[in-house]
PyMOL Python script that loads the backbone (N, CA, C, O; Angstrom):
from pymol import cmd

cmd.read_pdbstr("""\
ATOM      1  N   MET A   1      92.056 193.133 115.073  1.00  0.00           N
ATOM      2  CA  MET A   1      92.746 192.478 116.022  1.00  0.00           C
ATOM      3  C   MET A   1      92.290 193.159 117.385  1.00  0.00           C
ATOM      4  O   MET A   1      92.837 192.508 118.275  1.00  0.00           O
ATOM      5  N   ALA A   2      91.640 194.034 117.864  1.00  0.00           N
ATOM      6  CA  ALA A   2      91.771 194.078 119.036  1.00  0.00           C
ATOM      7  C   ALA A   2      90.403 193.353 120.051  1.00  0.00           C
ATOM      8  O   ALA A   2      90.454 193.040 121.241  1.00  0.00           O
ATOM      9  N   LEU A   3      89.386 193.255 119.218  1.00  0.00           N
ATOM     10  CA  LEU A   3      88.577 192.259 119.318  1.00  0.00           C
ATOM     11  C   LEU A   3      88.046 191.037 118.880  1.00  0.00           C
ATOM     12  O   LEU A   3      86.906 190.676 118.587  1.00  0.00           O
ATOM     13  N   GLY A   4      89.445 190.330 118.912  1.00  0.00           N
ATOM     14  CA  GLY A   4      89.804 189.044 118.606  1.00  0.00           C
ATOM     15  C   GLY A   4      90.181 188.416 117.198  1.00  0.00           C
ATOM     16  O   GLY A   4      90.071 187.211 116.972  1.00  0.00           O
ATOM     17  N   ALA A   5      90.600 189.270 116.346  1.00  0.00           N
ATOM     18  CA  ALA A   5      90.456 188.696 114.692  1.00  0.00           C
ATOM     19  C   ALA A   5      92.054 188.587 114.683  1.00  0.00           C
ATOM     20  O   ALA A   5      92.869 189.197 115.375  1.00  0.00           O
ATOM     21  N   SER A   6      92.206 187.836 113.907  1.00  0.00           N
ATOM     22  CA  SER A   6      93.527 187.382 114.066  1.00  0.00           C
ATOM     23  C   SER A   6      94.290 188.000 112.842  1.00  0.00           C
ATOM     24  O   SER A   6      93.680 188.536 111.917  1.00  0.00           O
ATOM     25  N   ARG A   7      95.634 187.899 112.883  1.00  0.00           N
ATOM     26  CA  ARG A   7      96.292 189.108 111.847  1.00  0.00           C
ATOM     27  C   ARG A   7      95.955 188.421 110.425  1.00  0.00           C
ATOM     28  O   ARG A   7      96.202 189.126 109.446  1.00  0.00           O
ATOM     29  N   ALA A   8      95.462 187.230 110.202  1.00  0.00           N
ATOM     30  CA  ALA A   8      94.962 186.393 108.837  1.00  0.00           C
ATOM     31  C   ALA A   8      93.738 186.761 108.390  1.00  0.00           C
ATOM     32  O   ALA A   8      93.259 186.654 107.262  1.00  0.00           O
ATOM     33  N   GLN A   9      93.193 187.289 109.573  1.00  0.00           N
ATOM     34  CA  GLN A   9      91.536 187.452 109.444  1.00  0.00           C
ATOM     35  C   GLN A   9      91.264 189.230 108.884  1.00  0.00           C
ATOM     36  O   GLN A   9      90.396 189.784 108.209  1.00  0.00           O
ATOM     37  N   VAL A  10      92.313 189.610 109.472  1.00  0.00           N
ATOM     38  CA  VAL A  10      92.246 191.374 109.720  1.00  0.00           C
ATOM     39  C   VAL A  10      92.960 191.286 107.777  1.00  0.00           C
ATOM     40  O   VAL A  10      92.366 191.983 106.955  1.00  0.00           O
ATOM     41  N   LEU A  11      94.113 190.459 107.316  1.00  0.00           N
ATOM     42  CA  LEU A  11      94.509 190.789 106.034  1.00  0.00           C
ATOM     43  C   LEU A  11      93.553 189.900 105.068  1.00  0.00           C
ATOM     44  O   LEU A  11      93.545 190.173 103.867  1.00  0.00           O
ATOM     45  N   ALA A  12      92.776 188.882 105.546  1.00  0.00           N
ATOM     46  CA  ALA A  12      91.928 188.725 104.839  1.00  0.00           C
ATOM     47  C   ALA A  12      90.605 189.606 104.171  1.00  0.00           C
ATOM     48  O   ALA A  12      90.265 189.896 103.024  1.00  0.00           O
ATOM     49  N   MET A  13      90.137 189.825 105.341  1.00  0.00           N
ATOM     50  CA  MET A  13      89.037 191.326 105.522  1.00  0.00           C
ATOM     51  C   MET A  13      89.304 192.493 104.355  1.00  0.00           C
ATOM     52  O   MET A  13      88.482 192.833 103.505  1.00  0.00           O
ATOM     53  N   VAL A  14      90.265 192.869 104.474  1.00  0.00           N
ATOM     54  CA  VAL A  14      91.152 194.208 104.034  1.00  0.00           C
ATOM     55  C   VAL A  14      91.558 193.654 102.553  1.00  0.00           C
ATOM     56  O   VAL A  14      91.878 194.582 101.810  1.00  0.00           O
ATOM     57  N   MET A  15      91.602 192.772 102.137  1.00  0.00           N
ATOM     58  CA  MET A  15      91.866 192.596 100.690  1.00  0.00           C
ATOM     59  C   MET A  15      90.384 191.598  99.894  1.00  0.00           C
ATOM     60  O   MET A  15      90.229 191.320  98.705  1.00  0.00           O
ATOM     61  N   ARG A  16      89.545 191.279 101.009  1.00  0.00           N
ATOM     62  CA  ARG A  16      87.903 191.094 100.180  1.00  0.00           C
ATOM     63  C   ARG A  16      87.845 191.910  99.846  1.00  0.00           C
ATOM     64  O   ARG A  16      87.838 191.997  98.618  1.00  0.00           O
ATOM     65  N   GLU A  17      87.764 193.067 100.603  1.00  0.00           N
ATOM     66  CA  GLU A  17      87.138 194.346 100.779  1.00  0.00           C
ATOM     67  C   GLU A  17      87.677 195.047  99.196  1.00  0.00           C
ATOM     68  O   GLU A  17      86.827 195.680  98.570  1.00  0.00           O
ATOM     69  N   SER A  18      88.385 194.976  98.895  1.00  0.00           N
ATOM     70  CA  SER A  18      89.804 195.610  97.981  1.00  0.00           C
ATOM     71  C   SER A  18      88.907 194.808  96.945  1.00  0.00           C
ATOM     72  O   SER A  18      87.973 195.374  96.378  1.00  0.00           O
ATOM     73  N   LEU A  19      89.149 193.762  96.762  1.00  0.00           N
ATOM     74  CA  LEU A  19      88.520 193.180  95.871  1.00  0.00           C
ATOM     75  C   LEU A  19      87.250 193.518  95.097  1.00  0.00           C
ATOM     76  O   LEU A  19      87.078 193.501  93.878  1.00  0.00           O
ATOM     77  N   TRP A  20      86.355 193.843  96.120  1.00  0.00           N
ATOM     78  CA  TRP A  20      84.734 194.172  95.798  1.00  0.00           C
ATOM     79  C   TRP A  20      85.277 195.622  94.516  1.00  0.00           C
ATOM     80  O   TRP A  20      84.990 195.861  93.344  1.00  0.00           O
ATOM     81  N   VAL A  21      86.087 196.227  95.467  1.00  0.00           N
ATOM     82  CA  VAL A  21      86.202 197.389  94.312  1.00  0.00           C
ATOM     83  C   VAL A  21      86.760 197.272  92.627  1.00  0.00           C
ATOM     84  O   VAL A  21      86.388 197.841  91.600  1.00  0.00           O
ATOM     85  N   LEU A  22      87.739 196.332  92.885  1.00  0.00           N
ATOM     86  CA  LEU A  22      88.579 195.975  91.615  1.00  0.00           C
ATOM     87  C   LEU A  22      87.116 195.196  90.478  1.00  0.00           C
ATOM     88  O   LEU A  22      86.646 195.554  89.399  1.00  0.00           O
ATOM     89  N   LEU A  23      86.899 194.380  91.132  1.00  0.00           N
ATOM     90  CA  LEU A  23      85.443 193.536  90.610  1.00  0.00           C
ATOM     91  C   LEU A  23      84.563 194.550  90.068  1.00  0.00           C
ATOM     92  O   LEU A  23      84.059 194.364  88.960  1.00  0.00           O
ATOM     93  N   LEU A  24      84.272 195.833  90.873  1.00  0.00           N
ATOM     94  CA  LEU A  24      83.031 196.839  90.263  1.00  0.00           C
ATOM     95  C   LEU A  24      84.084 197.323  88.906  1.00  0.00           C
ATOM     96  O   LEU A  24      83.955 196.961  87.737  1.00  0.00           O
ATOM     97  N   GLY A  25      85.104 198.210  89.452  1.00  0.00           N
ATOM     98  CA  GLY A  25      85.908 198.834  87.863  1.00  0.00           C
ATOM     99  C   GLY A  25      85.350 197.791  87.147  1.00  0.00           C
ATOM    100  O   GLY A  25      84.270 198.067  86.625  1.00  0.00           O
ATOM    101  N   LEU A  26      85.999 196.067  86.872  1.00  0.00           N
ATOM    102  CA  LEU A  26      86.392 195.477  86.026  1.00  0.00           C
ATOM    103  C   LEU A  26      84.752 195.333  85.033  1.00  0.00           C
ATOM    104  O   LEU A  26      84.600 195.364  83.812  1.00  0.00           O
ATOM    105  N   ALA A  27      83.816 195.190  86.032  1.00  0.00           N
ATOM    106  CA  ALA A  27      82.196 195.167  85.874  1.00  0.00           C
ATOM    107  C   ALA A  27      81.468 196.546  84.844  1.00  0.00           C
ATOM    108  O   ALA A  27      80.604 196.564  83.968  1.00  0.00           O
ATOM    109  N   CYS A  28      82.323 197.590  85.481  1.00  0.00           N
ATOM    110  CA  CYS A  28      81.978 198.793  84.864  1.00  0.00           C
ATOM    111  C   CYS A  28      82.894 199.021  83.693  1.00  0.00           C
ATOM    112  O   CYS A  28      82.455 199.856  82.903  1.00  0.00           O
ATOM    113  N   GLY A  29      83.706 198.650  83.473  1.00  0.00           N
ATOM    114  CA  GLY A  29      84.918 199.147  82.606  1.00  0.00           C
ATOM    115  C   GLY A  29      84.812 198.304  81.263  1.00  0.00           C
ATOM    116  O   GLY A  29      84.604 198.812  80.162  1.00  0.00           O
ATOM    117  N   ILE A  30      84.998 196.814  81.526  1.00  0.00           N
ATOM    118  CA  ILE A  30      85.075 196.358  79.998  1.00  0.00           C
ATOM    119  C   ILE A  30      84.064 196.510  78.999  1.00  0.00           C
ATOM    120  O   ILE A  30      84.247 196.634  77.789  1.00  0.00           O
ATOM    121  N   PRO A  31      82.376 196.477  79.963  1.00  0.00           N
ATOM    122  CA  PRO A  31      81.448 197.081  78.809  1.00  0.00           C
ATOM    123  C   PRO A  31      82.199 198.948  77.934  1.00  0.00           C
ATOM    124  O   PRO A  31      82.336 199.314  76.766  1.00  0.00           O
ATOM    125  N   LEU A  32      82.496 199.647  79.364  1.00  0.00           N
ATOM    126  CA  LEU A  32      82.593 200.420  78.247  1.00  0.00           C
ATOM    127  C   LEU A  32      83.822 200.916  77.536  1.00  0.00           C
ATOM    128  O   LEU A  32      84.080 201.966  76.948  1.00  0.00           O
ATOM    129  N   THR A  33      84.456 199.877  77.770  1.00  0.00           N
ATOM    130  CA  THR A  33      85.643 199.973  76.335  1.00  0.00           C
ATOM    131  C   THR A  33      84.979 199.294  75.142  1.00  0.00           C
ATOM    132  O   THR A  33      84.961 199.822  74.030  1.00  0.00           O
ATOM    133  N   ILE A  34      84.473 198.192  75.389  1.00  0.00           N
ATOM    134  CA  ILE A  34      83.533 197.887  74.198  1.00  0.00           C
ATOM    135  C   ILE A  34      82.668 198.723  73.262  1.00  0.00           C
ATOM    136  O   ILE A  34      82.438 198.728  72.053  1.00  0.00           O
ATOM    137  N   PHE A  35      82.190 199.599  74.585  1.00  0.00           N
ATOM    138  CA  PHE A  35      81.803 200.921  73.648  1.00  0.00           C
ATOM    139  C   PHE A  35      82.332 201.576  72.992  1.00  0.00           C
ATOM    140  O   PHE A  35      81.833 201.880  71.909  1.00  0.00           O
ATOM    141  N   ALA A  36      83.453 202.015  73.355  1.00  0.00           N
ATOM    142  CA  ALA A  36      84.414 203.539  73.214  1.00  0.00           C
ATOM    143  C   ALA A  36      85.473 202.558  72.081  1.00  0.00           C
ATOM    144  O   ALA A  36      86.488 203.094  71.636  1.00  0.00           O
ATOM    145  N   VAL A  37      85.133 201.164  71.702  1.00  0.00           N
ATOM    146  CA  VAL A  37      86.055 200.924  70.590  1.00  0.00           C
ATOM    147  C   VAL A  37      85.972 201.348  69.444  1.00  0.00           C
ATOM    148  O   VAL A  37      86.938 201.779  68.814  1.00  0.00           O
ATOM    149  N   ARG A  38      84.875 201.288  69.040  1.00  0.00           N
ATOM    150  CA  ARG A  38      84.517 201.922  67.581  1.00  0.00           C
ATOM    151  C   ARG A  38      85.015 203.444  67.194  1.00  0.00           C
ATOM    152  O   ARG A  38      85.930 203.742  66.426  1.00  0.00           O
ATOM    153  N   PRO A  39      84.288 204.185  67.826  1.00  0.00           N
ATOM    154  CA  PRO A  39      85.507 205.376  68.100  1.00  0.00           C
ATOM    155  C   PRO A  39      86.680 205.438  67.845  1.00  0.00           C
ATOM    156  O   PRO A  39      86.974 205.998  66.790  1.00  0.00           O
ATOM    157  N   LEU A  40      87.864 204.852  68.771  1.00  0.00           N
ATOM    158  CA  LEU A  40      88.829 204.743  68.548  1.00  0.00           C
ATOM    159  C   LEU A  40      89.806 203.889  67.808  1.00  0.00           C
ATOM    160  O   LEU A  40      91.034 203.891  67.886  1.00  0.00           O
ATOM    161  N   LYS A  41      88.792 202.960  66.873  1.00  0.00           N
ATOM    162  CA  LYS A  41      89.066 201.845  65.609  1.00  0.00           C
ATOM    163  C   LYS A  41      90.500 203.129  64.841  1.00  0.00           C
ATOM    164  O   LYS A  41      91.681 202.871  65.070  1.00  0.00           O
ATOM    165  N   SER A  42      90.245 203.967  64.281  1.00  0.00           N
ATOM    166  CA  SER A  42      90.998 204.744  63.474  1.00  0.00           C
ATOM    167  C   SER A  42      92.480 204.753  64.268  1.00  0.00           C
ATOM    168  O   SER A  42      93.332 205.253  63.533  1.00  0.00           O
ATOM    169  N   MET A  43      92.761 204.533  64.949  1.00  0.00           N
ATOM    170  CA  MET A  43      93.866 204.904  65.702  1.00  0.00           C
ATOM    171  C   MET A  43      94.832 203.443  66.313  1.00  0.00           C
ATOM    172  O   MET A  43      95.913 203.350  66.895  1.00  0.00           O
ATOM    173  N   LEU A  44      93.740 202.365  65.803  1.00  0.00           N
ATOM    174  CA  LEU A  44      94.457 201.627  66.573  1.00  0.00           C
ATOM    175  C   LEU A  44      95.517 200.725  64.929  1.00  0.00           C
ATOM    176  O   LEU A  44      94.776 199.846  64.489  1.00  0.00           O
ATOM    177  N   TYR A  45      96.253 200.754  64.476  1.00  0.00           N
ATOM    178  CA  TYR A  45      97.145 200.162  63.522  1.00  0.00           C
ATOM    179  C   TYR A  45      97.644 198.350  63.197  1.00  0.00           C
ATOM    180  O   TYR A  45      98.747 197.876  63.472  1.00  0.00           O
ATOM    181  N   GLN A  46      97.021 197.953  62.854  1.00  0.00           N
ATOM    182  CA  GLN A  46      96.832 196.832  62.433  1.00  0.00           C
ATOM    183  C   GLN A  46      96.598 196.076  63.321  1.00  0.00           C
ATOM    184  O   GLN A  46      97.368 195.181  63.670  1.00  0.00           O
ATOM    185  N   MET A  47      95.417 196.331  63.865  1.00  0.00           N
ATOM    186  CA  MET A  47      94.765 195.066  65.105  1.00  0.00           C
ATOM    187  C   MET A  47      93.499 195.495  65.311  1.00  0.00           C
ATOM    188  O   MET A  47      93.152 196.662  65.492  1.00  0.00           O
ATOM    189  N   SER A  48      92.906 194.658  65.285  1.00  0.00           N
ATOM    190  CA  SER A  48      91.258 194.722  65.783  1.00  0.00           C
ATOM    191  C   SER A  48      91.145 194.733  66.830  1.00  0.00           C
ATOM    192  O   SER A  48      91.857 194.140  67.640  1.00  0.00           O
ATOM    193  N   PRO A  49      89.786 195.731  67.152  1.00  0.00           N
ATOM    194  CA  PRO A  49      89.308 197.070  67.899  1.00  0.00           C
ATOM    195  C   PRO A  49      88.874 195.556  69.178  1.00  0.00           C
ATOM    196  O   PRO A  49      88.802 195.846  70.372  1.00  0.00           O
ATOM    197  N   LEU A  50      88.741 194.740  68.933  1.00  0.00           N
ATOM    198  CA  LEU A  50      88.325 193.593  69.764  1.00  0.00           C
ATOM    199  C   LEU A  50      89.129 192.407  70.011  1.00  0.00           C
ATOM    200  O   LEU A  50      88.747 191.298  70.384  1.00  0.00           O
ATOM    201  N   ASP A  51      90.300 192.814  69.746  1.00  0.00           N
ATOM    202  CA  ASP A  51      91.595 191.888  69.673  1.00  0.00           C
ATOM    203  C   ASP A  51      91.262 190.929  71.441  1.00  0.00           C
ATOM    204  O   ASP A  51      91.546 191.624  72.417  1.00  0.00           O
ATOM    205  N   PRO A  52      90.891 189.947  71.660  1.00  0.00           N
ATOM    206  CA  PRO A  52      90.929 188.966  72.833  1.00  0.00           C
ATOM    207  C   PRO A  52      92.551 188.836  73.445  1.00  0.00           C
ATOM    208  O   PRO A  52      92.948 188.516  74.566  1.00  0.00           O
ATOM    209  N   PHE A  53      92.944 189.043  72.788  1.00  0.00           N
ATOM    210  CA  PHE A  53      94.527 188.882  73.301  1.00  0.00           C
ATOM    211  C   PHE A  53      94.778 190.021  74.308  1.00  0.00           C
ATOM    212  O   PHE A  53      95.098 189.937  75.494  1.00  0.00           O
ATOM    213  N   SER A  54      94.599 190.891  73.695  1.00  0.00           N
ATOM    214  CA  SER A  54      94.979 192.329  74.278  1.00  0.00           C
ATOM    215  C   SER A  54      94.095 192.589  75.285  1.00  0.00           C
ATOM    216  O   SER A  54      94.733 193.174  76.160  1.00  0.00           O
ATOM    217  N   PHE A  55      92.964 192.457  75.611  1.00  0.00           N
ATOM    218  CA  PHE A  55      92.435 192.692  76.480  1.00  0.00           C
ATOM    219  C   PHE A  55      92.210 192.007  77.757  1.00  0.00           C
ATOM    220  O   PHE A  55      91.790 192.420  78.838  1.00  0.00           O
ATOM    221  N   ALA A  56      92.750 190.397  77.196  1.00  0.00           N
ATOM    222  CA  ALA A  56      93.138 189.887  78.542  1.00  0.00           C
ATOM    223  C   ALA A  56      94.601 189.885  79.084  1.00  0.00           C
ATOM    224  O   ALA A  56      95.168 189.386  80.056  1.00  0.00           O
ATOM    225  N   VAL A  57      94.904 190.542  78.191  1.00  0.00           N
ATOM    226  CA  VAL A  57      96.745 191.741  78.809  1.00  0.00           C
ATOM    227  C   VAL A  57      96.325 192.448  79.724  1.00  0.00           C
ATOM    228  O   VAL A  57      96.725 192.408  80.888  1.00  0.00           O
ATOM    229  N   ALA A  58      95.257 193.344  79.165  1.00  0.00           N
ATOM    230  CA  ALA A  58      95.107 194.555  80.092  1.00  0.00           C
ATOM    231  C   ALA A  58      94.532 194.204  81.186  1.00  0.00           C
ATOM    232  O   ALA A  58      94.762 194.987  82.107  1.00  0.00           O
ATOM    233  N   ILE A  59      93.703 193.107  81.511  1.00  0.00           N
ATOM    234  CA  ILE A  59      92.387 192.740  82.530  1.00  0.00           C
ATOM    235  C   ILE A  59      93.489 192.092  83.623  1.00  0.00           C
ATOM    236  O   ILE A  59      93.449 192.330  84.830  1.00  0.00           O
ATOM    237  N   SER A  60      94.651 191.080  82.856  1.00  0.00           N
ATOM    238  CA  SER A  60      96.233 190.836  83.919  1.00  0.00           C
ATOM    239  C   SER A  60      96.827 191.710  84.344  1.00  0.00           C
ATOM    240  O   SER A  60      97.230 191.836  85.501  1.00  0.00           O
ATOM    241  N   ALA A  61      97.026 192.807  82.988  1.00  0.00           N
ATOM    242  CA  ALA A  61      97.864 193.695  84.091  1.00  0.00           C
ATOM    243  C   ALA A  61      97.320 194.803  85.545  1.00  0.00           C
ATOM    244  O   ALA A  61      98.025 195.408  86.353  1.00  0.00           O
ATOM    245  N   MET A  62      95.695 194.723  85.417  1.00  0.00           N
ATOM    246  CA  MET A  62      94.909 195.719  86.193  1.00  0.00           C
ATOM    247  C   MET A  62      94.602 194.607  87.377  1.00  0.00           C
ATOM    248  O   MET A  62      94.118 194.966  88.450  1.00  0.00           O
ATOM    249  N   ILE A  63      94.893 193.350  87.120  1.00  0.00           N
ATOM    250  CA  ILE A  63      94.300 192.295  88.292  1.00  0.00           C
ATOM    251  C   ILE A  63      95.988 192.699  88.819  1.00  0.00           C
ATOM    252  O   ILE A  63      96.123 193.805  89.342  1.00  0.00           O
ATOM    253  N   VAL A  64      96.957 192.008  88.709  1.00  0.00           N
ATOM    254  CA  VAL A  64      98.333 192.169  88.844  1.00  0.00           C
ATOM    255  C   VAL A  64      98.615 193.573  90.021  1.00  0.00           C
ATOM    256  O   VAL A  64      98.946 193.617  91.206  1.00  0.00           O
ATOM    257  N   VAL A  65      98.255 194.710  88.880  1.00  0.00           N
ATOM    258  CA  VAL A  65      98.577 196.028  90.261  1.00  0.00           C
ATOM    259  C   VAL A  65      97.768 196.321  90.963  1.00  0.00           C
ATOM    260  O   VAL A  65      98.072 197.025  91.926  1.00  0.00           O
ATOM    261  N   SER A  66      96.199 195.839  90.741  1.00  0.00           N
ATOM    262  CA  SER A  66      95.553 196.236  91.582  1.00  0.00           C
ATOM    263  C   SER A  66      95.476 195.013  93.298  1.00  0.00           C
ATOM    264  O   SER A  66      94.911 195.287  94.357  1.00  0.00           O
ATOM    265  N   GLY A  67      96.241 193.770  92.957  1.00  0.00           N
ATOM    266  CA  GLY A  67      96.627 193.118  94.049  1.00  0.00           C
ATOM    267  C   GLY A  67      98.223 193.485  94.510  1.00  0.00           C
ATOM    268  O   GLY A  67      98.606 193.305  95.667  1.00  0.00           O
ATOM    269  N   CYS A  68      98.818 193.854  93.780  1.00  0.00           N
ATOM    270  CA  CYS A  68      99.704 194.561  94.597  1.00  0.00           C
ATOM    271  C   CYS A  68      99.190 195.988  95.693  1.00  0.00           C
ATOM    272  O   CYS A  68      99.713 196.260  96.773  1.00  0.00           O
ATOM    273  N   ALA A  69      98.418 196.487  95.249  1.00  0.00           N
ATOM    274  CA  ALA A  69      98.432 198.074  95.325  1.00  0.00           C
ATOM    275  C   ALA A  69      96.755 197.581  96.843  1.00  0.00           C
ATOM    276  O   ALA A  69      96.279 198.438  97.589  1.00  0.00           O
ATOM    277  N   MET A  70      96.398 196.406  96.827  1.00  0.00           N
ATOM    278  CA  MET A  70      95.552 195.723  97.876  1.00  0.00           C
ATOM    279  C   MET A  70      96.697 195.242  99.011  1.00  0.00           C
ATOM    280  O   MET A  70      96.320 194.957 100.147  1.00  0.00           O
ATOM    281  N   PHE A  71      97.321 195.210  98.848  1.00  0.00           N
ATOM    282  CA  PHE A  71      98.297 193.747  99.610  1.00  0.00           C
ATOM    283  C   PHE A  71      99.117 194.991 100.741  1.00  0.00           C
ATOM    284  O   PHE A  71      99.295 194.633 101.905  1.00  0.00           O
ATOM    285  N   VAL A  72      99.585 196.441 100.301  1.00  0.00           N
ATOM    286  CA  VAL A  72     100.667 196.893 101.268  1.00  0.00           C
ATOM    287  C   VAL A  72      99.509 197.219 102.255  1.00  0.00           C
ATOM    288  O   VAL A  72      99.679 196.845 103.415  1.00  0.00           O
ATOM    289  N   PRO A  73      98.509 197.780 101.988  1.00  0.00           N
ATOM    290  CA  PRO A  73      97.700 198.745 103.322  1.00  0.00           C
ATOM    291  C   PRO A  73      96.780 197.027 103.967  1.00  0.00           C
ATOM    292  O   PRO A  73      96.447 196.968 105.150  1.00  0.00           O
ATOM    293  N   ALA A  74      96.585 196.185 103.296  1.00  0.00           N
ATOM    294  CA  ALA A  74      95.888 195.097 103.882  1.00  0.00           C
ATOM    295  C   ALA A  74      96.967 194.613 105.192  1.00  0.00           C
ATOM    296  O   ALA A  74      96.643 194.362 106.352  1.00  0.00           O
ATOM    297  N   ARG A  75      98.585 194.573 104.467  1.00  0.00           N
ATOM    298  CA  ARG A  75      99.668 194.474 105.498  1.00  0.00           C
ATOM    299  C   ARG A  75      99.771 194.843 106.719  1.00  0.00           C
ATOM    300  O   ARG A  75      99.906 194.320 107.825  1.00  0.00           O
ATOM    301  N   ARG A  76      99.636 196.290 106.079  1.00  0.00           N
ATOM    302  CA  ARG A  76     100.249 197.548 107.244  1.00  0.00           C
ATOM    303  C   ARG A  76      98.688 197.015 108.422  1.00  0.00           C
ATOM    304  O   ARG A  76      98.978 196.603 109.546  1.00  0.00           O
ATOM    305  N   ALA A  77      97.171 197.089 108.011  1.00  0.00           N
ATOM    306  CA  ALA A  77      96.491 196.966 108.322  1.00  0.00           C
ATOM    307  C   ALA A  77      96.646 195.864 109.848  1.00  0.00           C
ATOM    308  O   ALA A  77      96.276 196.189 110.976  1.00  0.00           O
ATOM    309  N   SER A  78      97.318 194.483 109.442  1.00  0.00           N
ATOM    310  CA  SER A  78      97.019 193.437 110.221  1.00  0.00           C
ATOM    311  C   SER A  78      98.523 193.261 110.910  1.00  0.00           C
ATOM    312  O   SER A  78      98.900 192.316 111.603  1.00  0.00           O
ATOM    313  N   SER A  79      99.240 194.393 110.535  1.00  0.00           N
ATOM    314  CA  SER A  79     101.224 194.460 111.721  1.00  0.00           C
ATOM    315  C   SER A  79     100.230 194.901 112.796  1.00  0.00           C
ATOM    316  O   SER A  79     100.239 194.211 113.816  1.00  0.00           O
ATOM    317  N   ILE A  80      98.891 196.504 112.728  1.00  0.00           N
ATOM    318  CA  ILE A  80      99.298 196.959 113.838  1.00  0.00           C
ATOM    319  C   ILE A  80      99.099 196.360 115.051  1.00  0.00           C
ATOM    320  O   ILE A  80      98.630 195.242 115.264  1.00  0.00           O
ATOM    321  N   GLU A  81      99.416 197.028 115.687  1.00  0.00           N
ATOM    322  CA  GLU A  81      99.610 195.907 117.573  1.00  0.00           C
ATOM    323  C   GLU A  81      98.280 197.141 117.967  1.00  0.00           C
ATOM    324  O   GLU A  81      98.292 198.372 117.950  1.00  0.00           O
ATOM    325  N   PRO A  82      96.868 195.821 118.412  1.00  0.00           N
ATOM    326  CA  PRO A  82      95.718 196.342 119.118  1.00  0.00           C
ATOM    327  C   PRO A  82      95.858 196.825 119.983  1.00  0.00           C
ATOM    328  O   PRO A  82      94.688 196.934 120.350  1.00  0.00           O
ATOM    329  N   MET A  83      96.662 197.454 121.016  1.00  0.00           N
ATOM    330  CA  MET A  83      97.032 198.607 121.918  1.00  0.00           C
ATOM    331  C   MET A  83      97.094 199.768 121.493  1.00  0.00           C
ATOM    332  O   MET A  83      96.307 200.681 121.744  1.00  0.00           O
ATOM    333  N   GLN A  84      97.826 199.794 120.973  1.00  0.00           N
ATOM    334  CA  GLN A  84      98.222 201.283 120.088  1.00  0.00           C
ATOM    335  C   GLN A  84      96.696 201.535 119.413  1.00  0.00           C
ATOM    336  O   GLN A  84      96.054 202.560 119.642  1.00  0.00           O
ATOM    337  N   ALA A  85      96.233 200.488 118.582  1.00  0.00           N
ATOM    338  CA  ALA A  85      95.534 201.109 117.835  1.00  0.00           C
ATOM    339  C   ALA A  85      93.866 201.620 118.800  1.00  0.00           C
ATOM    340  O   ALA A  85      93.167 202.590 118.507  1.00  0.00           O
ATOM    341  N   LEU A  86      93.700 200.986 119.528  1.00  0.00           N
ATOM    342  CA  LEU A  86      92.885 201.491 121.061  1.00  0.00           C
ATOM    343  C   LEU A  86      93.559 202.422 121.424  1.00  0.00           C
ATOM    344  O   LEU A  86      92.624 202.716 122.170  1.00  0.00           O
ATOM    345  N   ARG A  87      94.280 203.182 121.626  1.00  0.00           N
ATOM    346  CA  ARG A  87      94.790 204.409 122.119  1.00  0.00           C
ATOM    347  C   ARG A  87      94.773 205.396 121.287  1.00  0.00           C
ATOM    348  O   ARG A  87      94.791 206.579 121.627  1.00  0.00           O
ATOM    349  N   THR A  88      94.732 204.911 119.940  1.00  0.00           N
ATOM    350  CA  THR A  88      94.464 206.021 119.286  1.00  0.00           C
ATOM    351  C   THR A  88      93.070 206.767 119.268  1.00  0.00           C
ATOM    352  O   THR A  88      92.688 207.930 119.389  1.00  0.00           O
ATOM    353  N   GLU A  89      92.535 205.606 119.070  1.00  0.00           N
ATOM    354  CA  GLU A  89      90.672 205.970 118.919  1.00  0.00           C
ATOM    355  C   GLU A  89      90.537 206.638 120.168  1.00  0.00           C
ATOM    356  O   GLU A  89      89.442 207.077 120.518  1.00  0.00           O
TER     357      GLU A  89
END
""", "prot")
cmd.dss("prot")
cmd.show_as("cartoon", "prot")
cmd.util.cbc("prot")
cmd.orient("prot")
């Protein structure tokens, strides 16, 4: 913001960078989960190991939780005063 960015641009930048981390985690986690489901099959009761509904709910929960976790630091970064940031640097 000290270099001319608006609050919305700072908020979008922080959210976008955090979204890449989420996508990387999902891209690595989903195949690993599918790979690890065979050994865990005996622990599942009356449920298919590759139940699409369970996968969808788990992925949706991850997206909602990480979205909330992204928003707090993004809002803090966009609300800081530019002069205060320059003084601390």
